[in-house]
C-alpha positions, 0 to 999 in steps of 0.5 A: 499499500502506498498510503503514507497514513496507512504506512506510518501507523503500521511503523508505530504499531512496529515500534510499541513492538520493539521492531525498530528497524521495520518500523523505521523502515516504515516510517521511512516509507511513509514520509517518503510520501509526505506524512509528518508524522511519519517524519516526526516520529523518525526524528525521533529514532534519529535522536535517541538511536531506535532502529538507526545509528543517533543522527542529529543532523538526520533528527533534525531535518526530519523534526523541521520538515514535521515542523513545517508540517504542521506537526504540533509536538515538532513544532515546540520541540524545534521551537525549544531548540531555537530557543535553547541555540539563543534564535 
């Protein structure tokens, strides 16, 4: 299926079951199709090193895309980072 919402929801279920690697794949597919929640989840996974090595650059990339797309938690988190950095 190429429904980004379905792919993201499947990724969430896989993540809850502890299958970080497969969840990362599903979130990546959903993000490529424009799902902002998937971008937010990829941001968290890159930040924490779940299913992938920790990568602050990728974390920020996905966080920015999610925030621009209107994801409320991404917007809040990005605002906190910017505030912390004096911006």
